[in-house]
N, C-alpha and C positions, 0 to 999 in steps of 0.2 A: 422514536430517533427525530429529529427534527428533518421536514421537508427538503429543508435548506438552508444550507451554514455556509462561511468560508472563515479563512485564517491565513494571515499571510506573516512570516519570519525570515530574517536572514539567517540564513543555515551555510555557517562556515565559509560566509562572503559572498553566498550567493541569494538574491531575494526570492524567495520560494511561497508561492499561492496553493492551495489547497481548497477545492470547493468541492462538497456534499451536495447532492442532490437525489431524494428520494422520489421515486417514480413506483406508481401501482405495480409496476411488474418485475424492476428492476433499481438498481442504484447506480448511480452516475456521480465518480470520482475523478475530477480533475487534478491534477498535479503539475504544475508549470513554474519553470525559471526562464522562460523566454518569453511570457504573453500569449503565448500557442496553445493549443488543444493537444496538440504533439500525436502522437501514436495510440491508438485505441485498440486494446484488448480484454475480450469477457472473460472474467471467472465464473463457473459454475460448478456446483457440488451435487450429487444426490442428497434428497434429505434426510435419508437413512445412516449417512456417514457421522461417526463421533468425532466433536471437536474436544481435541485434549485441550485443558488449559496452557494457561504459560508456566514455567515453573519459577520456582522460588527463584527471589533475586540473589544474584552472584556477590558473597561478601567481597571479593576482590575489584570488582564494578558496582559502587554504591549506587551511581548516578544514571544506571543503566536500567530501565524498565524491564525484565524480560517480556518475549513475546509468545504470543502461541505459537504453536509448530503449525505451519499449512498441514493439511492432511495429503496422502498419496492420492486420494481421488480427485482431487481438485482438476479441473479440466479446463485449459487456455485455447480463447479463440480467438487468432486476430482478427479485428474488425475494418481496421483503415489505418495504413500506412505499415512502415517494418523500421527496423532498430538498423541504425546503418553500420553495423559490426557486432561481430560474434559476441563477444564481449557485454555491447549495449542489450543484444539479444535476453543474453542469460540476467542483466541486471535486471530489464525490464519484466520479465518472468518471475524474478525474484519480489518484484515492488508488487505487480498484482497477486501473487499469489500470497503475499502479507497483509497488502489491502484487504483483500477479501476475507480471510482467516480473521484479522482484527474485529473488522465490522460483524462478521456471522457471530464472533465468540461475544461479543459486546450486545448484542440483539438476544443470544439465549439469555443472556444475565437478565437483560431488561424485559422481556416478554419468554414466559414458561415454554412456549413453543413457539420460534423464530418459523418464519416461512424458506427462511434460506434463498431469496432471490438475488439472482444473477448479480455480478459487480460487474459493469463497464469501468475502465480505467485508462485516462487520457493521460500520458507521460511525455513531457515536453522538458527534459532536463539540460543544462549548460552542458558542453563539451569541457572538459577538463583539459588541462594543459599535460598531464603527465601520461606517460606510458600507459597503456591498457593491456595491452595482449599477455596472457602468460602469467599475470600477476596475481591473479584472484583480485580481492577488493582491494581499492586504495584508502588511507586513512581519510582522505576527504568523502568518498564514495560509503565509507561506512557512518563518518557525521551526517551527511545528508541524509542516509539511509532512515536513520535511528531516530533522526528529527523530525521527516515527515511522517514516521509511523504515530511519534507521540502526538503530531499535529492532525493525523486521522483519529484516533484515539480521544484528544481533545473534542472534537467535530460530533463523533458518537455521543460520547457522554451527556453533552449537553441538553440542558432539559428544558 
């Protein structure tokens, strides 16, 4: 994995930047749509926890690359800031768990024995105009989520 890499794209009308910085003891991933670091959350996992590969592609959604499922043993630790609502807190947890799982899974594929460094994720996502509470994920949130996961995967796979 590169020690530092970044990428920017327009995801469903929102300019989105992802920066990945590898340190000796952890990996920092910043995801921003507003030019700030945002809420910092660390994901860690025991080295003995098995990581399941991504499921096969769904024929009904050929443009969606399946993501590896986050393991139940993942531990999320808030470091700085907090989400403005319960919905955003859940969304942040989903982002951090999935970003960490993508990185750990890709590291295992690249190196036979990856160290599974903790992943610190900074999230600064634009607020959406759609109502959030009790609706689950909106179409916009799903598009942005999958777009960001693809950006993270591209950064990790760069040689």
